[in-house]
Residue, then its C-alpha position, 0 to 999 in steps of 0.5 A: m381237322t379239316a378234310k382234304q379237298p379232292p383235286h380239281n380235274y379240268d382241262p386248262k387248255p380253254v382258259l389258256d386259249l382265253i388268256a392268249s386271245i384276251e392277251a391278243d386283243l389288248q395288243r391290238l388295242k395298245g397299237l391303236v392307242e399307240q398310233q393316237v398318242e403318235k399323232f398328238d405330237p407338240a414337237n410335230p412340224h405340221n403344227k406350225a405353218p411356214d410363217g410360224k403361226l399354229t396350223e389347225e393341227g397345231v391349235e388342236c394339240c395345244y387344246r388337247m393339252f389344256d384338256e389334260g390339264k397342262s398349264r399355259y406355261s407347259v403348253a408354251q414350252q412344249m409347242k415352242i410358242s410364246f406364253a401370250a400366244a398359249t394364253h390366247r389359245f387358252n381363252s379360245w379353248r375355254k370360250l369353246g367349252g373346255t373340256r366339253r368342246q367338240r374335239a377335232l380330228l388330227g390327221 
C-alpha cells in the first residue's frame, strides 16, 4: 500500500502570471510574423510594373516561393506570369545560390 502524498501548497499566481506573459509574447511574435506573410503576397499588384514586367519585389517574391520549394508551374500560376518567365526566374535564383542566396528586403 502506498502512502498518500500530502497536497502541494503553492501559490498559483506566479505561474499564471508567467503563462500570461508568455502568451502575450507569443501574440506579439505572431503579429510580427503575420505582417511578414502579408508583405510576401504573389497577388500583390506591386509585384508587376505597368509594362507587365516584374518589379524588384515581384522578383524577390518569385525567389521566396522557390525558397519554399514551389515548382516553376506553381510560381507561374500564383504570380500570373508565363511558365517561360518562371523558368527564367528559377534559373536566376539558382545562379544566385538558391536557398543560400542573400534575400532582398520587401518594402
